[in-house]
C-alpha positions as CSV (number, residue, x, y, z in Angstrom):
1,X,30.0,84.7,-5.6
2,X,32.1,82.4,-7.7
3,X,30.7,80.8,-10.8
4,X,31.9,77.4,-11.5
5,X,31.2,75.2,-14.4
6,X,28.8,73.1,-12.4
7,X,26.9,76.1,-11.1
8,X,26.4,77.4,-14.7
9,X,25.3,74.0,-15.9
10,X,22.8,73.6,-13.1
11,X,21.5,77.1,-13.8
12,X,21.1,76.6,-17.5
13,X,19.4,73.2,-17.0
14,X,16.9,74.7,-14.6
15,X,16.3,77.7,-16.8
16,X,15.8,75.5,-19.8
17,X,13.3,73.3,-18.0
18,X,11.2,76.3,-16.9
19,X,11.5,77.9,-20.4
20,X,10.3,74.8,-22.1
21,X,7.4,74.3,-19.6
22,X,6.3,78.0,-20.1
23,X,6.6,77.6,-23.9
24,X,4.5,74.4,-23.9
25,X,1.8,76.1,-21.7
26,X,1.8,79.0,-24.1
27,X,1.4,76.7,-27.2
28,X,-1.5,74.9,-25.5
29,X,-3.3,78.1,-24.5
30,X,-2.9,79.3,-28.1
31,X,-4.2,76.0,-29.6
32,X,-7.2,75.7,-27.2
33,X,-8.4,79.3,-27.4
34,X,-12.0,79.4,-28.7
35,X,-11.1,82.3,-30.9
36,X,-8.9,80.1,-33.0
37,X,-11.3,77.2,-33.5
38,X,-12.7,78.5,-36.8
39,X,-9.3,79.1,-38.2
40,X,-8.1,75.6,-37.3
41,X,-11.2,73.9,-38.7
42,X,-10.9,75.8,-42.0
43,X,-7.2,74.8,-42.2
44,X,-8.1,71.2,-41.5
45,X,-10.7,71.1,-44.2
46,X,-9.0,73.3,-46.8
47,X,-7.3,70.3,-48.6
48,X,-10.8,69.0,-49.5
49,X,-11.4,71.7,-52.1
50,X,-13.4,71.3,-55.3
51,X,-10.3,70.7,-57.4
52,X,-10.7,67.0,-57.8
53,X,-9.4,67.0,-61.4
54,X,-5.8,66.4,-62.5
55,X,-3.8,69.5,-63.3
56,X,-3.1,70.3,-66.9
C-alpha cells in the first residue's frame, strides 16, 4: 500500500476529529460527575472569603 500525501492528510484529519470528540466527551464526563460537585462549588465560592480588608 502506497502512502501519498493526500492519504496521510485524510488520515490525520479523521484521527484528529475522533481524538477531539473523545477528548470533549472525557472532559464533559469529568465535569458532570457527581463526585466533583463539591470540589467545583468550593472553587466557585472560594473567592468570597472573609478577607474583605485591603492588604497592608
